[in-house]
N, C-alpha and C positions, 0 to 999 in steps of 0.2 A: 517713384522708384521704391520708396520704403514700403508702400502697400504691396507692390509686386513681390518684393523679397519675402514679405510676411506670408503671402499666399503660397510661394514656393516652399517655405518651411513647413507650412501646414500640410501641403501635399505629400512631402517626403515622410513625415511622421517619424516615429521611433521604431526600431526593429523589434519584432515579437520575441518574447522569451521562449514560448513553446508553440508548436504548430496548432493553429485554430484557437489560440487563447489570446484575448485582448492584452495589449501591453500594459502591465501594471505600472510601468515607469512614469506614465503621464500623471498619476495621482501623487507622485513624490516630488513634484515641482512646487515650491512654495512661492507664491506671488507676494511681492512687497510693494510699497508705494512707488518705488522707482525701479524700472526694468534692470538697471545696472546692479541692483542689490539682490537679484534672484539667485538662489542657491539650489543646487540639485542634491537631494538626499541619496545616500547609498541605496542601490537597488537590492532586492532580495536575490538570492542565488538560486537559479533553476537547476533541476537535476539533469538537464540535457547533456552536460559535458561528458558524463560517463555512460549514461543509459543509451545514447543515440546509436551506438554501434554494437551493443551487446545482443547476442542471440541466446546466451545462457547466463542466468543470474542465480547465484547460490546463496541461500539464506541459512545461517547456522545459529541456532539458539545457544546461548551461553549457559553452562551449568551453574546453578546457584547452590553453593555449599550449605548455606543456612536453610534453604528449602529441603535439601536432602537430609540434614541432621535433625532438624526440628519438625519437619513436616508442615511448616507454615507456608502459605502462598505468598511469594514475593513478586515484585515487578519483573516482567520479562525483559530480556535484553537480547538483541540479535546482531550478528555480523552479516553484512551484505557484501558478497564477493563476486568477482568476475570468474570466467572459466579457468583462469590460471591460479585461482585461489587467493588473489590479491584483494585485500579489503578496500572497498570503495566508499561504503557508508556504514554507519552504526546507528541502530535503532534502540530507543529506550522507552519503555511503557511508563506513563504517568497515570496513577490511579490512587485512590485512598484505601487505607487498610480495611475499612468497613466493607467496601464493595468487593475487595478480593476475598474477604472472609465469608460474607453472607451471600454474595451474588455469584461467587466462584467464576466459572467460565463464561457466564452471561454478563459479567460486569461491564459497566461503561468505563472507557479509558481513552487516553490520547497517546499515540505513538509518535515520537519526534525522531526524525531521521536526519542525521548530520553527516557532513563529509569529513574527511580526515583532518581538516583544519578546525573542526568544531562548529562550522556554520550550518544552520538548519536549512535543509533544502526541500523536505517533504514533511507534511503533517497529516496523520491519519486519525480521524475522529470516529470513535465507535460509541453510539448511544446504547443505553440499556434496552434490550429487546428480547423477545422470546426466541426459543429454538425448538419448536415442536410443530408437527404436522397438524396438531389440534388447534393451533393458534395462527391461522393463515393470514390474519390481518395485521400482525405485529411482529414480522420476521426480521432477521438480522439485516443490517445495512452499515455501510461505511461512507464517510465523506473524505475525499482526497484533495489536499491542497498542495499545489506545487507551482511556484514557491509558496511558502506559508502566507495565508491571507488571500490567496487566489484559488477558488474552487475550480478544479479541472475535471473531476470525475466522481462518480458514485459507484458503489457496489451494493447490489440488493439481492437478497435471497428470494427465490421464487418457490411458491408452494408446490410440492410434489410428494405424494405418499410413498414413493419407492426410491427415488434417487435425489442426492443433493444437487440442486440447480441454482445458479446465480446469473445475474446479468451485470455487465459493466456498462455504465451509462456515461455520457458526456456531461458537460457542465449544464446543459439544458435538460438533463434527465431523459435524453433519448437513448434507446438501447443501441449499443455498438457491437458487443460480443456476448456470447453465452458461455458459461462454464458448467459442464456436466460431470458429476462425480460418479463413482461406482455405487452399486446397491449397498455394499458394506465397506466401511472405511477401516475395518479391523487390520488389514494388511498383514496377515499371519506370515511372518518370515519373508516378506517381499515388499516392494514399493507400492504405494497407492497413487494412482494417476487420476487427475482431474483434467478432462479434455477441454480445450478452449476452441469454441466453434463459432461459425458465423450465425447470424440471427435465425436463419432457417434450419440450422443444425445440419446442413448438407456437407459442409466443408470444415475440416479440422485445421486450425492455423497454429496450434501450439498446445502445450500442456503444462500443468503444475503438478510436480511430483513430490510426494513425501517419501524421502529415502528411508529404507529400513537400515538402522544403524547397529543391529545386533541385539541378541536377547538380553544380555546384561544391561546394556545402556537403556533399552526401552523399559525394562522392569524397574530399575533402581534410580533412574533420572527422568526428568521431564524434557531433556534437551532433544530437540528435533531438528532435522535437516531437510530443507526443501530445495527444489530446483525448478526454475521457470525457463521453459524452452519456448522461444518465440522467434519470429523472423527479425533479423537485425534492423530492418527498416520500419518496424512497427512504431507508431507514434509514441513518443516518450511519455505522454500523459497516460496512455493505456498501460505501458510498462510500469509506471508508478502505481496505477490502480491494481495491477497484478501483484506487486510487492505487498500492498495493503491486504489483498485477498489472501496471501500466504499467512499473514498474521491472523486473519479471521479464521482460516481453516485450523490453525494451530489451537486457537481458543476453543473452537467448536468441536473438533474431532480428536485432537491429540494432546490436549493439555494434561490429562491424567495418564500416567505412564502405561498402565495396562491397556488403554485404548489404542496405543500406538503399536501394539504387537501385530 
C-alpha cells in the first residue's frame, strides 16, 4: 500500500507555475534523514497573477531629477501598469556607475521587477553587447527569468541593415515570435510602433508602442512611456519577455532625450 501511494503522489506531481515551464517547486524540497523532518521552502512568486488577463501593459519611466539637473546617467526605474493605470509592478535597474558612464546605452545591467508587496517576480539580464549593423555577430540580447532563477525566454536582436528586428525565444532558444520596428525610430511628434509578428511575418499578433509624450518632456527629460498591445490569452512568459523588450528598446533607441522626438 505504501508503494502504491508513493506512485500516485509521483504521478500527480506539483502544479506548474507558468505554461510550458517546469515546476521549480521540486527543487525547493529539502530531504532530511527522516521523511517526517522534510520541510518545504517558500516558492518564488510567478508573474501570472496579473499578466494572464492583460491585453494592454503600460510602462512609464520615472523622471530622475538628479539626471535632469546634473546631466549624469542614473539607474532607470519604471512603473508597470494595467489599462486602468493601476500599478502592478515596479522595475529598477541595477548597474555600476562605470558602465553607465562609459558604456552608456550599451551597458550591461539587471532589471528586477517586483510586485506591490516588494516580492521579485521577474528578472531581466542584459549583457554588454554591440548595437551596430557592422557587428552582426555580437548584437543585443536579453535573458528573462520568471520567477527569478527560472529562465523562461530570451530576446535576441537580428541583423538587418534597414529595420530593427528581434526575436522572442523560449527557454530552449527556439524562435516564438518576431518583432519588427520602423526604418526610423525618431518618432517626430508621433508614436513609434514595433509590430509583433509570427515567425513567417505573415500575421501581426500585437505591437509595442513608444508613446510620444510631448515636445517639452521629450527634449528635457529621458522619461519614456511604452504600451504593449497583445492578446489577453498570450502566454505569460511571452508577455514577460515583451516587458523586457520594452526596457531594451528604451536603452537602444530612446535613452537620450532628442532621440525620442
